[in-house]
Backbone as a ProteinNet text record, in pm:
[ID]
protein_1_A
[PRIMARY]
MLKKIAALLMITSLMGCTAQQIQSTLDTLAGAQGLTTAEVAAGLKQALDFGIAEGVQRLSQEDGYYKSQYKILLPPEARKITDKLQNVPGFRAVEETILEKINRGAEDAAKKAKPIFVNAIKQMTFSDAMDILMGEDNAATQYLHRTTFEALYQEFNPVIIESLDKFNARDYWADAVNAYNSIPLVEKANPDLDDYVTREALNGLFSMVEKKERNIRNDISARTTDLLRKVFAKQDGK
[TERTIARY]
81.9	0	86.1	192.1	282.6	353.1	391.3	456.6	364.4	234.8	137.5	119.4	117.4	102.9	224.8	344.3	468	470.3	428.5	425.6	327.2	210.4	108.9	158.8	227.7	283	387.1	470.7	572.8	509.8	407.2	337.9	273.5	210.2	145.2	247	364.8	467.3	524.8	516.1	572.4	474	347.9	248.1	279.6	276.3	305.6	452.5	537.4	680	707.4	817.9	859.5	919.2	934.6	993.1	1134.4	1208.9	1346.5	1350	1259.4	1252.9	1215.3	1120.1	1080.3	1198.2	1270.6	1385.3	1492.3	1513.6	1613.3	1578.1	1449	1403.6	1422.7	1383.1	1396	1542.2	1626.5	1769	1831.3	1789.7	1843	1806.3	1678.4	1631.6	1704.2	1721.9	1788.1	1937.9	1998	2142.7	2192.5	2107.8	2151.1	2161.3	2104.7	2104.3	2220.6	2299.7	2400.9	2511.7	2546.6	2652.2	2786.2	2871.2	2999.6	3108.2	3215.6	3330.1	3386	3388	3437.7	3351.3	3219.1	3128.8	3149.6	3167.7	3192.1	3320.3	3426	3553.5	3539.1	3467.9	3447.5	3366.3	3266	3184.9	3264.2	3348.4	3432.7	3531.1	3588.8	3682.6	3611.4	3489.1	3414.7	3384.2	3349.2	3323.1	3448.8	3563.5	3689.7	3726.1	3702.5	3729.9	3646.9	3518.4	3432.1	3479.4	3528.9	3577.6	3698.3	3792.8	3911.7	3877.2	3783.1	3742.5	3683.5	3597.5	3536.4	3639.9	3729.8	3832.8	3926.2	3971.3	4060.8	3989.8	3864.4	3788.6	3780.6	3760.3	3745.1	3878.2	3973.3	4099.2	4189.4	4170.7	4254.8	4207.6	4091.5	4043.5	4125	4125	4190.8	4124.3	4205.5	4161.9	4105.1	4119.5	4072.3	4136.9	4265.2	4333.8	4338	4382.4	4420.9	4308	4186.2	4075	3967.4	4010.7	3917.3	3963.4	3886	3922.6	4046.1	4090.1	4206.5	4333.6	4327.5	4442.7	4564.2	4676.8	4801.3	4867.5	4883.6	4947.6	5095	5171.3	5311.7	5326.5	5424.7	5449.4	5498.3	5476.5	5514	5658.8	5751.3	5892.1	5920.4	5832.8	5852.7	5804.5	5713.7	5660.5	5768.6	5867.8	5974	6053.8	6059.1	6129.5	6050.3	5920.4	5838.4	5826.4	5818.7	5808.9	5934.9	6049.9	6176.9	6197.5	6140.1	6165.8	6068.8	5973.4	5873.7	5935	6051.6	6117.3	6236.3	6249.9	6359.5	6307.6	6369.1	6322.8	6314.7	6203	6182.1	6112.1	6097.7	6035.2	5925.3	5873	5772.6	5643.7	5611.1	5489	5523.9	5633.5	5685.3	5585.9	5515.2	5426.4	5311.8	5242.5	5128.6	5174.7	5291.4	5344.7	5374	5443.9	5477.9	5354.2	5258.1	5134.8	5060.6	5051.5	4983.4	5059.2	5190.6	5270.6	5257.1	5264.4	5258.9	5118.3	5016.2	4879.7	4848.6	4901.5	4886.2	4958.2	5072.7	5144.8	5065.6	5001.1	4919.8	4800.3	4738.2	4624.5	4666.6	4783	4834.4	4866.6	4926.2	4961.5	4837.5	4731.5	4608.8	4551.5	4574.2	4524.9	4584	4703.1	4773.5	4761.9	4682.6	4675.9	4584.9	4482.1	4379.6	4436.4	4515.8	4565.6	4654.3	4725	4809.4	4722.3	4615.4	4522.6	4447.8	4397.6	4319.2	4401.2	4527.5	4613.8	4630.8	4645.5	4658.8	4531.1	4416.4	4287.9	4269.8	4305.5	4291.4	4374.9	4490.6	4581.3	4552.6	4455.3	4423.7	4372.9	4420.7	4370.6	4312.8	4180.9	4116.3	4137.3	4188.2	4206.6	4071.7	3977.2	3842.3	3744	3699.5	3613.6	3483.1	3426.5	3298.3	3311.9	3422.4	3444.1	3455.2	3520.3	3534	3398	3320.6	3187	3100.7	3109.4	3024.8	3089	3203.1	3275.2	3232.8	3324.9	3298.4	3267.6	3206.4	3164.7	3279.1	3402.3	3519.4	3618.8	3570.5	3658.7	3736.8	3674.6	3743.8	3854.5	3827.3	3929	4045.1	4015	4120.6	4207	4142.4	4216.3	4305.2	4250	4328.6	4449.3	4428	4537.3	4643.9	4599.8	4692	4775.6	4716.8	4785	4854.6	4824	4880	4950	4944.2	4992.5	5137.9	5225.2	5367.3	5396.4	5326.8	5344.4	5293.3	5180.7	5127.6	5225.5	5284.4	5381.3	5497.5	5550.4	5665.8	5634.2	5510.7	5471.5	5430.5	5371.7	5316.6	5422	5524.4	5625.7	5692.6	5734.8	5793.1	5693.4	5566.3	5463.1	5450.8	5453.5	5447.5	5567.9	5686.6	5808.2	5799	5754.1	5739.2	5640.5	5530.1	5429.4	5476.9	5549.1	5604.4	5702.7	5782.7	5878.3	5806.9	5693.9	5614.7	5573.7	5551.3	5511.8	5627.7	5748.4	5869.8	5866.2	5792.9	5776.5	5904.8	5972.1	6090.7	6204.4	6225.5	6331.9	6300.5	6175.2	6136.5	6159.1	6118.3	6133.8	6280.9	6359.4	6503.4	6568.1	6528.2	6581.3	6541.9	6416.8	6369.6	6447.4	6467.8	6540.4	6685.5	6745.1	6883.9	6895.5	6795.4	6793.9	6780.9	6697.2	6679.6	6809.6	6873.7	6996.5	7112.1	7101.1	7207.3	7192.2	7078.3	7057.6	7145.6	7221.5	7313.3	7239.2	7297.1	7254.9	7128.3	7072.6	6953.6	6996.9	6910.1	6935.8	6905.6	7001.4	6987.6	6867.5	6797.6	6677.1	6700.7	6620.8	6627.3	6522.3	6561.3	6464.6	6372.7	6386.7	6310.7	6165.3	6072.2	5929.3	5862.5	5939	5880.5	5802.9	5866.5	5803.7	5675.3	5682.2	5566.5	5449.5	5474.9	5367.6	5308	5392.4	5342.1	5245	5283.7	5198.5	5068.6	5076.3	4956.3	4862	4918.8	4835.9	4766	4837.2	4776.6	4668.7	4693.7	4593	4464.1	4477.8	4359.5	4281.1	4351.6	4285.6	4218.1	4285.2	4223.7	4098.8	4102.2	3984.8	3865.6	3891	3782.5	3729.2	3816.7	3773.1	3686.8	3731	3655	3516.9	3510.8	3382.2	3286.5	3337.9	3254.3	3209.1	3299.4	3261.3	3149.2	3161.1	3056.7	2923.1	2929.8	2807.8	2741.4	2820.7	2767.1	2707.8	2773.5	2724.6	2594	2578.4	2466.7	2354.3	2376.5	2274.9	2250.2	2135.5	2103.8	2111.1	2073.2	2072.6	2213	2316.3	2455.1	2507.6	2431.7	2471.5	2421.7	2504.9	2461.3	2480.5	2523.8	2537	2468.3	2435.1	2373.8	2464.6	2595.5	2690.7	2691.2	2696.3	2695.6	2566.8	2455	2326.6	2321.2	2370.8	2365.4	2458.8	2581.6	2680.6	2647.3	2615.2	2594.8	2458.1	2367.4	2241.5	2268.1	2375.9	2413	2445.5	2519.2	2557.9	2443.9	2339.7	2226.6	2158.6	2158.8	2087.1	2172.8	2295	2385	2338.4
-119.6	0	125.6	125.5	239.8	263.3	152.6	165.1	229.3	191.2	248	396.6	434.8	576.8	656	600.2	667.4	684.6	579.5	586.8	693.1	698.1	796.4	938.1	958	1090	1131.3	1036.3	1068.6	1105.3	1027.9	1056	1193.3	1224.7	1354.4	1467.6	1447.7	1552.7	1575.2	1473.3	1485.6	1544	1551.9	1606	1751.8	1787.2	1923.9	1948.7	1849.2	1864.4	1832.9	1886.6	1852	1713	1656.2	1522.3	1519.5	1627.8	1632.9	1639.3	1716.2	1725.1	1591.2	1521.7	1389.5	1293.1	1295.3	1205.7	1237.1	1367.5	1409	1356.3	1365.6	1317.2	1166.6	1093.6	948	906.1	975.6	942.8	969.1	1079.7	1113.1	1006.8	963.7	861.4	729.6	694.1	566.8	572.8	687.9	697.5	708.9	758.6	775.6	642.7	538.3	408.1	322.7	271.4	173.2	222.1	350.7	404.7	381.7	301.5	268.1	365.1	369.4	453.4	412.2	281.9	232.5	282.8	284.4	334	483.4	558	702.1	727.3	656.3	672	635.7	527.3	485.3	589.9	648.2	750.1	876	916.6	1034.2	1009.4	890.9	857.1	855.3	804.7	801.3	942.5	1031.2	1170.6	1234.7	1209.5	1263.8	1202.3	1073.7	1003.4	1062	1086.7	1147.7	1289	1359.6	1495.4	1499.4	1408.1	1409.5	1364.7	1270.4	1226.6	1343.6	1420.6	1536.4	1644.9	1665.8	1767.1	1736	1612.5	1571.7	1585.5	1544.6	1551.4	1695.7	1789	1929.2	1997.6	1979.4	2052.1	1996.2	1870.9	1811.9	1846.3	1907.6	1951.8	2072.5	2097.5	2218	2340.4	2428.9	2549.7	2519	2394.1	2358.5	2443.9	2472.5	2568.8	2707	2707.9	2832.5	2934.7	2890.5	2984.5	2953.5	2935	2908.6	2985.3	2975.4	3041.7	2980.6	2865.3	2796.5	2827.7	2924.3	2961.6	2987.5	2927.9	2947.8	3075	3171.5	3298.2	3293.7	3385.2	3390	3442.9	3393.6	3449.2	3593	3674.1	3816.3	3839.2	3753.9	3774.5	3751.7	3675.1	3651.5	3769.2	3849.2	3963.1	4065.9	4078.9	4175.9	4135.4	4002.4	3953	3986.3	3954.8	3979.4	4128.8	4209.9	4355.4	4409.5	4362.9	4409.2	4364.7	4247.8	4190.5	4239	4323.3	4368.1	4441	4501.2	4575.1	4500.2	4372.7	4291.1	4207.8	4217.7	4140.3	3990.3	3930.4	3788.1	3757	3856.5	3832.1	3933.6	4002.1	4105.5	4047.3	3924.5	3860.1	3748.8	3765.3	3657.1	3615.6	3711.2	3673.4	3585.1	3626.1	3546.1	3413.2	3414.7	3290.2	3188.2	3232.5	3137.4	3097.8	3189.6	3154.2	3043	3054.5	2948.4	2817.2	2823.5	2700.9	2630.3	2705.4	2638.2	2586.7	2657.2	2609.3	2488.7	2486	2367.3	2248.6	2275.1	2168.8	2114.2	2204.5	2161.3	2079.7	2120.4	2045.3	1905.7	1896.8	1766.4	1678.6	1737.1	1660.3	1614.8	1695.1	1659.9	1526.8	1494.6	1367.7	1248.4	1268.3	1159.6	1170.3	1266.5	1292.6	1196.2	1144.7	1067.3	948.7	859.9	746	787.6	899.6	948.4	989.7	1062.8	1105.8	986.2	899.3	784.6	698.1	677.3	597.9	664.9	797.7	871	860.9	870.6	861.8	722.7	618.6	481.9	458.5	523.1	500.9	591.4	680.6	771.3	694.2	732.9	678.6	795	795.8	906.1	894.2	1001.5	1000.8	1006.9	1077.8	1083.2	1110.8	1006.6	1020.2	1091.7	1063.5	1124.8	1275.2	1321.6	1464.7	1532.5	1465.9	1522.6	1528.4	1421.1	1418	1530.6	1555.1	1655	1792.8	1807.9	1934.7	2028.9	2115.9	2212.6	2140.6	2213.1	2145.7	2119.6	2147.8	2106.4	2032.4	1978.2	1916.7	1798.2	1717.1	1599.8	1642.9	1745.5	1795.9	1856.1	1930.1	1986.5	1875.5	1767.7	1655.5	1590.5	1573.8	1516.8	1605.6	1736.4	1830.4	1821.4	1821.2	1822.6	1695.3	1582.8	1454.9	1399.1	1452.4	1391.4	1488.2	1620.1	1715.1	1691.3	1677.7	1663	1532.5	1424.9	1298.4	1310.7	1378.4	1403.1	1486.4	1586.3	1672.1	1589.3	1499.3	1419.3	1332.9	1284.3	1201.4	1284.9	1401.2	1482.4	1571.5	1610.7	1700.7	1646.3	1519	1467.2	1467.1	1447.1	1450.2	1590.9	1690.9	1830.4	1864.3	1823.7	1852	1791.6	1666.7	1599.9	1675.6	1721.8	1792.4	1931.9	2000.5	2131.2	2117.8	2012.2	1989.5	1956.9	1891.1	1859.3	1985.5	2093.1	2220.7	2321.8	2271.9	2353.7	2471.4	2456.5	2567.8	2598.2	2494.5	2518.2	2579	2529.3	2584.8	2729.3	2755.2	2891.5	2987.8	2945.6	3033	3050.9	2946.2	2957.1	3056.7	3053.7	3150.3	3292.4	3308.3	3441.4	3491.7	3404.7	3445.7	3476.8	3398.2	3424.6	3558.4	3590.4	3719.8	3832.3	3809.5	3908.5	3924.7	3813.5	3819	3886.7	3894.8	3960	4112	4163.1	4308.2	4365.3	4470	4525.7	4573.8	4547.5	4598.1	4533.6	4433.3	4369.4	4263.7	4238.1	4131.4	3997.3	3907.9	3781.4	3701.5	3637	3560.6	3412	3331.2	3185.7	3140.5	3063.7	3023.3	2908.3	2853.6	2734.8	2769.9	2713.3	2730.6	2600	2490.2	2357.8	2350.3	2393.9	2385.5	2468.2	2590.2	2679.2	2621.5	2574.6	2521.7	2395.6	2310.4	2188.2	2222.1	2314.7	2351.7	2417.8	2503.5	2570	2470.7	2376.3	2275.2	2188.1	2149.1	2070.3	2149.7	2278.2	2361.2	2367.5	2371.9	2370.8	2241.6	2129.4	2000.1	1989.8	2037.2	2036.8	2125	2236	2324.2	2253.2	2172.3	2098	1990	1924.3	1823.4	1890.4	2004.8	2078.5	2117	2160.4	2197.9	2079.5	1961.8	1841.6	1802.2	1810.4	1776	1866.8	1997.2	2091.1	2055.2	2017	1982	1858.4	1755.7	1633.3	1661.3	1746.4	1777.6	1856.8	1943.3	2037.6	2007	1913.4	1880.8	1729.9	1690.2	1548.1	1476.2	1543.2	1479.2	1446.5	1509.3	1481.3	1353.6	1295.8	1171.3	1054	1011.3	918.8	771.7	740.8	600.3	581.5	457	426.8	467.2	445.7	479.4	629.3	710.1	854.8	901.4	843.5	883.1	847.7	729.1	686.1	769.2	789.8	857.9	1006	1074.5	1219.2	1256.3	1158.7	1184.9	1216.7	1158.7	1182.9	1329.9	1391.9	1530.9	1628.6	1582.5	1671.3	1717.9	1632.2	1664.8	1728	1768.4	1819.9	1956.4
0	0	0	84.6	90.7	-41.9	-110.3	-240.2	-341.1	-336.6	-430.6	-405.4	-277.6	-244	-291.9	-269.7	-312.5	-463.5	-534.2	-680.3	-725.8	-659.2	-695.3	-671.9	-560	-530.1	-633.1	-676.4	-775.1	-908	-949.3	-1075.1	-1070.1	-957.1	-941.4	-951.3	-890.5	-891.8	-1030.2	-1116.6	-1251.1	-1351.5	-1313.5	-1405	-1434.9	-1562.1	-1602.5	-1632.9	-1606.9	-1636.2	-1782.7	-1834.2	-1969.1	-1969.1	-2090.3	-2101.8	-2045.8	-2069.1	-2020.2	-1867.7	-1809.4	-1663.4	-1600.4	-1663.3	-1614.5	-1619.9	-1735.5	-1751.1	-1647.4	-1621.8	-1523.5	-1385.4	-1349.8	-1219	-1206.3	-1310	-1307.8	-1301.7	-1381.1	-1380.7	-1244	-1180.9	-1049.7	-947.1	-950.4	-856.6	-878.7	-1005.4	-1036.7	-1009.9	-1050.4	-1039.2	-897.4	-809.8	-670.4	-597.7	-655.8	-590	-640.7	-549.9	-584.3	-674.1	-669.9	-754.3	-685.1	-747	-686	-730.5	-654.8	-691.8	-827	-853.1	-982.3	-1096.6	-1076	-1180.2	-1202.8	-1094.3	-1107.2	-1186.2	-1150.3	-1221	-1368	-1396.4	-1536	-1612	-1547.2	-1611.6	-1641.6	-1547.8	-1570.6	-1684.2	-1687.3	-1795.4	-1930	-1932.6	-2058.1	-2107.3	-2016.1	-2053.6	-2111.7	-2048.9	-2099.2	-2233.8	-2247.4	-2372.7	-2486.4	-2461	-2561.9	-2593.8	-2492.4	-2514.1	-2604.5	-2584.2	-2669.9	-2810.5	-2824.4	-2957.9	-3036.3	-2970	-3036.5	-3062.6	-2966.3	-2983.2	-3098.8	-3106.1	-3214.8	-3349.8	-3354.7	-3480.3	-3531.8	-3442.2	-3483	-3509.7	-3419.4	-3432.2	-3541.5	-3578.8	-3682.8	-3823.7	-3835.6	-3966.2	-4012.8	-4143.7	-4193.2	-4131	-4078.6	-4007.9	-3869.3	-3821.6	-3688.1	-3580.4	-3597.8	-3512.3	-3580	-3705	-3772.1	-3779.5	-3803.2	-3815.4	-3711.2	-3588.7	-3478.9	-3356.5	-3251	-3126.1	-3063.2	-3115.1	-3059.9	-3139.7	-3229.1	-3311.2	-3223.2	-3260.6	-3186.9	-3237.9	-3149.2	-3182.8	-3142.7	-3195.4	-3157.7	-3015.1	-2941.5	-2807.7	-2819.9	-2717.5	-2723.9	-2765.7	-2717.5	-2751.5	-2899.4	-2965.9	-3109.1	-3192.6	-3135.9	-3210.4	-3242.2	-3155.1	-3181	-3305.1	-3329.8	-3448.5	-3574.2	-3573	-3692	-3720.8	-3615.8	-3636.8	-3703.9	-3660.6	-3716.7	-3860.9	-3895.7	-4028.5	-4136	-4099.9	-4197.4	-4316.1	-4296.6	-4404.7	-4463.8	-4425.9	-4478.3	-4595.9	-4713.3	-4828.8	-4798.3	-4838.8	-4816.8	-4686.4	-4598.3	-4467.7	-4434.1	-4535.2	-4507.8	-4449.8	-4490.3	-4439.7	-4342.6	-4270.2	-4187.2	-4078.8	-4018.3	-3907.6	-3954.9	-4060.1	-4105.6	-4164.6	-4227.2	-4283.8	-4174.1	-4068.6	-3962.4	-3882.8	-3867.1	-3796.9	-3869.5	-4001.7	-4077.1	-4064.9	-4074.2	-4069.1	-3933.6	-3823.2	-3692.9	-3663.5	-3711.6	-3689.8	-3777.4	-3899.5	-3983.6	-3919.2	-3858.9	-3789.9	-3672.5	-3597.8	-3484	-3530	-3641.2	-3695.5	-3737.2	-3799	-3842	-3721.5	-3619.6	-3499.7	-3424.3	-3428.5	-3356.8	-3405.3	-3531.8	-3586.8	-3510.5	-3456.6	-3388.2	-3236.3	-3189.2	-3045.5	-2971.4	-3038.5	-2967.6	-2890.3	-2951	-2872.2	-2755.4	-2769.1	-2660	-2541.8	-2570.5	-2465.3	-2406	-2492.1	-2445.2	-2351	-2383.6	-2297.1	-2161	-2161.7	-2035.7	-1952.8	-2020.2	-1950.2	-1888.3	-1962	-1912.2	-1786.7	-1780.5	-1668.4	-1548.2	-1562	-1451.9	-1330.7	-1213.7	-1087.6	-1008.8	-993	-923.9	-773	-712.7	-567.7	-496.9	-555.9	-499.7	-613	-678.4	-795.9	-762.3	-645.2	-609.9	-591.8	-532.3	-516.4	-652.6	-747.3	-881.7	-950	-936.8	-995.5	-940.7	-811.7	-747.4	-745.2	-811.2	-810.1	-920.3	-961.9	-1067.7	-1199.1	-1293.2	-1416.2	-1513.7	-1472	-1549.3	-1460.6	-1349.1	-1248.7	-1304	-1388.2	-1443.3	-1538.7	-1619.6	-1712.2	-1634.3	-1528.1	-1444.6	-1385.3	-1342.7	-1286	-1392	-1512.7	-1622.9	-1651.6	-1657.5	-1685	-1575.7	-1451.4	-1337.2	-1329.1	-1363.2	-1341.7	-1466.2	-1584	-1705.4	-1799.8	-1773.9	-1874.3	-1912.5	-1813.4	-1844.8	-1918.8	-1880.8	-1952.1	-2095.5	-2112.9	-2246.9	-2328.2	-2264	-2332.8	-2388	-2306.3	-2348.1	-2469.9	-2478.3	-2593	-2712.5	-2686.1	-2794.1	-2860	-2785.6	-2840.4	-2966.7	-2970.2	-3095.4	-3211.3	-3180.8	-3284.7	-3340.6	-3254.2	-3297.8	-3385	-3340.9	-3418.1	-3557.6	-3564.3	-3694.9	-3784.3	-3725.6	-3803.8	-3844.4	-3756	-3791.7	-3907.6	-3904.4	-4012.7	-4143.8	-4134.6	-4253	-4327.3	-4252.5	-4312.6	-4315.8	-4293.4	-4301.7	-4204.3	-4096.4	-4002.9	-3926.2	-3879.6	-3796.6	-3877.7	-4000	-4084.3	-4122.6	-4155.8	-4193.5	-4077.2	-3957.4	-3841.4	-3806	-3819.8	-3793.1	-3887.9	-4015.1	-4112.5	-4073.8	-4029.4	-3989.5	-3867.9	-3770.3	-3649.7	-3681.9	-3770.4	-3809.5	-3881.2	-3963.7	-4031.7	-3928.2	-3829.1	-3722	-3642.5	-3610.5	-3530.9	-3603.8	-3735.3	-3813.2	-3815.7	-3766.5	-3761.2	-3650.5	-3678.6	-3577.4	-3452	-3338.2	-3207.6	-3150	-3217	-3159.2	-3058.5	-2960.9	-2864.6	-2931.3	-2928.4	-3000.5	-2949.7	-3044.6	-3011.6	-3034.7	-2966.6	-2978.7	-3081.2	-3184.6	-3286.9	-3248	-3125.8	-3086.3	-3054	-3132.5	-3107.7	-3064.7	-3061.6	-3038.7	-2907.5	-2800.3	-2668.1	-2664.9	-2715.4	-2711.5	-2791	-2912.9	-2997.7	-2935.9	-2878.6	-2814.1	-2702.2	-2616.5	-2503.5	-2549.5	-2650.3	-2699.4	-2768.3	-2843.1	-2908.9	-2805.1	-2700.7	-2593.3	-2520.3	-2498.4	-2432.2	-2514	-2646.6	-2731.6	-2717.6	-2711.5	-2694.8	-2557.6	-2454	-2321	-2317.4	-2389.3	-2393.5	-2456.2	-2557.8	-2621.7	-2528.7	-2454.2	-2355.9	-2249.6	-2202.6	-2100.9	-2152.5	-2276.8	-2336.8	-2339.6	-2373.6	-2378.3	-2238.3	-2140.5	-2003.2	-1953.5	-1977.9	-1935	-1999.7	-2126.1	-2198.8	-2138.8	-2109.6	-2050.3	-1912.3	-1836.8	-1702.7	-1705.8	-1804.2	-1802.8	-1900.6	-1991.2	-2091.2	-2089.1	-2038.8	-2025.7	-2159.7	-2267.6	-2399.4	-2448.2	-2387	-2425.9	-2361.8	-2268.7	-2202.3	-2286.9	-2376.8	-2481.7	-2447.9	-2326	-2284.8	-2149.9	-2119.2	-1989.7	-1874.1	-1892.5	-1787.1	-1759.4	-1864.5	-1844.9	-1779.2	-1822.1	-1762.9	-1615.1	-1579.4	-1440.4	-1351.8	-1399.8	-1318.1	-1301	-1410.9	-1401.1	-1347.6	-1337.2	-1267.1	-1120.5	-1066.5	-927.3	-902.9	-995.1	-974	-1002.5	-1070.7	-1098.3	-970.3	-869.4	-746.7	-639.2	-673.4	-568.2	-518.1
[MASK]
++++++++++++++++++++++++++++++++++++++++++++++++++++++++++++++++++++++++++++++++++++++++++++++++++++++++++++++++++++++++++++++++++++++++++++++++++++++++++++++++++++++++++++++++++++++++++++++++++++++++++++++++++++++++++++++++++++++++++++++

């Protein structure tokens, strides 16, 4: 009898709600029961995995970096080189030329980024998966960044170098810096852009992962698997 009354009360409370609101309520009720730490960790990893898949798909396209909000710009110290070379024959368009080359290199490297990220995600050990689930709407991405960035850098840097060389970016920039260094009285500059481009390319990929995590946390329709629906229903009621 009590079960029938409880069911009746729940049905009454759902009357007038939208389909999405009803689904959210049902998911919350179901997900709050029997949710293990292992399931939470698996759900967070799946969200991150989906984020990197979407990020790689977008950023590896032509203009994925170059003509998007993730465009890699030159560091401030490099601007003094491009400004000085504007009147040097052969280097008048040096800034836009090198920008296109390094962004094309990042797009090419992004194609090879997915297995590197996926391996890092698989090896993640959450110190407190439930706290991350119930935390900020980018908490899992922050955790991934904090625990894997340097390891990702070590694996991704050679990929970036290979891709930059594919577009002749490093040789072109070295020639530009050498031309700059030959100008009398200037402070000598370092032609190495590898570290900077690697970090900026990784930051773009992390931004895409973060965007996907926020979407999964805030939009029920973005939870496309049973695991995601069960795990993130828990954080809906926080």
